Each structure stands twice: as C-alpha cells, then as structure tokens.
C-alpha positions in Angstrom: 0.0 0.0 0.1 2.9 2.4 0.9 4.5 1.6 -2.4 1.4 2.4 -4.3 0.9 5.7 -2.3 4.5 6.7 -3.1 3.9 6.0 -6.8 0.8 8.0 -6.9 2.6 10.9 -4.9 5.4 10.9 -7.4 2.9 11.0 -10.5 1.0 13.9 -8.7 4.2 15.9 -8.1 5.6 15.0 -11.4 2.2 16.5 -13.0 2.3 19.6 -11.0 5.8 20.1 -11.9 5.1 19.8 -15.6 2.0 22.2 -15.0 4.0 24.7 -13.2 6.8 24.6 -16.0 4.5 25.1 -18.7 2.8 28.0 -16.8 6.1 29.7 -16.4 6.7 29.0 -20.2 3.4 30.5 -21.6 2.0 33.8 -20.3 -1.1 35.7 -21.0 -0.4 38.8 -23.0 2.9 37.3 -24.2 2.2 33.9 -25.8 -1.7 34.0 -26.0 -4.4 36.7 -25.3 -7.0 36.2 -22.5 -10.3 37.5 -23.9 -12.3 39.9 -21.8 -15.3 37.7 -22.0 -15.8 34.1 -23.1 -17.3 33.4 -26.5 -20.0 30.5 -26.5 -18.7 26.9 -27.4 -20.6 24.1 -28.7 -20.3 21.7 -25.8 -19.9 23.3 -22.3 -19.0 20.0 -20.8 -15.8 19.7 -22.9 -12.7 22.0 -23.8 -13.1 23.4 -27.4 -10.3 24.1 -29.5 -11.6 26.3 -32.3 -9.7 27.3 -35.6 -10.5 30.3 -37.3 -9.3 30.0 -40.9 -9.7 30.8 -44.5 -9.5 28.5 -47.4 -7.8 31.1 -49.4 -5.1 31.6 -46.8 -1.6 30.3 -47.6 -0.7 29.9 -43.8 -3.9 28.0 -43.1 -3.1 25.8 -46.1 0.1 25.0 -44.6 -1.4 24.4 -41.2 -4.2 22.2 -42.2 -2.2 18.8 -42.4 -0.4 19.6 -39.1 -3.7 20.5 -37.1 -5.5 17.7 -38.9 -3.0 15.2 -37.4 -2.9 16.9 -34.1 -6.5 17.1 -33.4 -6.6 13.2 -33.4 -4.4 13.2 -30.3 -6.9 15.7 -28.3 -7.8 14.1 -24.9 -11.2 12.9 -24.3 -12.0 16.0 -22.4 -11.5 18.2 -25.5 -12.7 18.5 -29.1 -11.7 20.4 -32.3 -14.1 22.9 -34.2 -13.1 24.6 -37.3 -14.7 28.1 -37.9 -14.4 29.8 -41.2 -13.7 33.6 -40.8 -16.1 36.1 -42.5 -14.0 39.1 -43.5 -15.7 40.0 -46.7 -15.3 39.1 -50.4 -14.0 35.7 -51.0 -13.6 34.9 -47.3 -17.5 35.0 -47.2 -17.8 33.0 -50.2 -15.5 30.3 -49.0 -17.1 30.4 -45.7 -20.5 29.7 -47.1 -18.9 26.8 -49.1 -17.8 25.3 -45.7 -21.1 25.6 -43.9 -22.9 24.2 -47.2 -20.8 21.1 -47.2 -21.1 20.9 -43.3 -25.0 20.8 -43.6 -24.7 18.2 -46.3 -22.4 15.9 -44.3 -19.7 16.2 -47.2 -17.2 18.3 -45.6 -14.9 15.4 -44.4 -14.9 14.3 -48.1 -13.9 17.7 -49.6 -12.2 19.9 -47.0 -8.7 19.1 -47.9 -9.6 18.9 -51.8 -10.7 22.6 -51.4 -7.4 23.9 -50.1 -5.6 21.7 -52.7 -7.7 23.2 -55.6 -7.0 26.8 -54.3 -3.4 26.7 -53.6 -2.0 24.0 -55.8 -4.4 24.1 -58.8 -4.9 27.7 -59.0 -8.9 27.3 -58.7 -10.0 30.3 -56.7 -13.6 28.7 -56.5 -14.9 32.2 -56.8 -18.4 31.2 -57.6 -20.9 28.3 -57.0 -20.4 27.0 -60.7 -16.8 26.4 -60.0 -17.4 24.7 -56.7 -20.0 22.4 -58.3 -17.6 21.4 -61.0 -15.0 20.5 -58.3 -17.3 19.0 -55.8 -18.7 16.5 -58.5 -15.6 14.4 -58.0 -16.5 13.9 -54.4 -20.0 12.7 -54.6 -21.8 16.2 -54.2 -24.9 16.4 -55.8 -25.3 19.6 -57.7 -29.0 20.3 -57.0 -28.7 19.4 -53.4 -25.6 21.7 -53.1 -27.3 24.8 -54.8 -30.4 24.4 -52.7 -28.3 23.9 -49.4 -26.1 27.0 -50.3 -29.2 29.3 -50.1 -30.8 27.6 -47.3 -31.8 29.2 -43.9 -29.8 26.8 -42.0 -26.6 27.8 -43.9 -27.6 31.6 -43.4 -28.0 30.9 -39.6 -24.6 29.3 -39.3 -22.9 32.2 -41.2 -24.4 34.7 -38.7 -23.2 32.8 -35.7 -19.7 32.5 -37.3 -19.6 36.1 -37.7 -20.6 36.7 -34.2 -18.0 34.2 -33.0 -15.2 36.2 -34.9 -16.2 39.4 -33.2 -16.2 37.6 -29.7 -12.8 36.3 -30.6 -11.6 39.7 -31.3 -9.6 38.1 -34.3 -8.0 40.0 -36.9 -6.2 37.1 -38.9 -5.9 33.6 -39.4 -5.1 30.9 -38.6 -6.0 31.7 -35.0 -6.9 29.2 -32.4 -9.3 29.9 -29.5 -9.3 27.7 -26.5 -12.7 27.1 -24.9 -13.9 30.6 -25.9 -11.5 32.2 -23.5 -8.0 32.4 -24.9 -6.8 33.4 -28.4 -3.5 32.0 -29.8 -2.1 33.8 -32.9 1.0 32.7 -34.8 2.7 36.1 -34.4 2.7 35.6 -30.7 3.5 32.0 -30.7 6.1 32.3 -33.3 5.4 28.9 -35.1 2.6 26.6 -35.7 4.3 24.0 -33.4 4.3 26.6 -30.5 0.5 27.4 -31.4 -0.4 23.8 -30.6 1.9 23.6 -27.5 0.1 26.6 -26.0 -3.2 24.9 -27.0 -2.4 21.9 -25.2 -1.4 23.6 -22.1 -4.7 25.6 -22.0 -6.7 22.6 -22.7 -5.3 21.1 -19.7 -5.7 24.4 -17.8 -9.4 24.4 -18.7 -9.9 20.5 -17.9 -13.5 20.1 -16.4 
C-alpha cells in the first residue's frame, strides 16, 4: 500500500511540476491573449479548440495537415472545431462553401480537396459553378448543393460564425481559440508547433 501511495505521489508531483513549468513558459499577453469575455462553445462540458481559418489563406493551407494530425491526439475532455472567418469578399464565399458542405455531411470528403484546388491548382472557387464542378468528384450532388447553399440553415450558421469572430476579437488567420477564453495567434506563438503546444497547455488548464 505504501509503495502504491509513493508511486501516486510521485505521479501527482510530476504532473504539478510539468504544469508549473508550462505555466512559467506560457504567459497571457505574451504567448496568448485572454479574452475579456468568453465566447460561446458548442459543448460546455468539454474543452473546445476552435480554429478560425480561411480556405484562401496560404498559412492556413500549410497549417491544415499539421492540425489535422494534431486534433486526433486531443484528450477525451477536448474537441476540435473549425470556424471559417467572414471578413468580406472571397472570405465570405468560402465560408459559405464550408457551411454548405457541413450541412450536407460532405465536409470530411472535400475539406482538404478545397485547399488543394485553391493553392495547388489555381482554382479560386470564386462562384457556385466552380464549386459544383470541383465537388462532383467527391459525390456532391449539384442540385442539393445549390439548394443547401441558399438555405436558412446555412445563413444561420454564417451569422453565428460572424458573431464568433467578433467575440474572438480576431483580425487574422489561422487563429486558435481555446474554450472561448484564450486566443492564440501565430505572431505571438512564433510557429505552428508553438501554437499547438500553447493550446495543449490551455486545454489542460481548462480541464473540467
């Protein structure tokens, strides 16, 4: 029994030491921003890691495969949520594309392909016709896509995303928001890897 207690104590002390080391390493106002008021999350019983992104952003394109692998390693008390940014023009067009596919349950099939089309094939996907032509390869029905594109459900998601961006007080992408409370920007973090390390620290800090 004493041996088990000693092992447990060592584990607890080790965890505390790690948390203290991370706390000393990552500071609000230096490595991340603590928001003045929390933005809403989809599941208040878990820790949300949201990524504000744009399909047309070169940094988001580079970040995509990195964060795609990373999100698979999130602990059970956390989950990942992509949020398209609506800053006008093609940002809004691509954001509407995202929510149309999400509403059709086709996002997993086409998400990476959209990034590839824009950045590797020079296809800006500037209108619905260009989108339909690309998405047919991934089993997306044209009539259903056009109908969903203009649906009230998609318009509602767009309005919610615009409110979220305001709550996040974000001005660029890619940006990570942990549990609606903390904003992590590439300029502050210094690298994609540091963004994810800071996110991991905050996810543990917010553990329910």
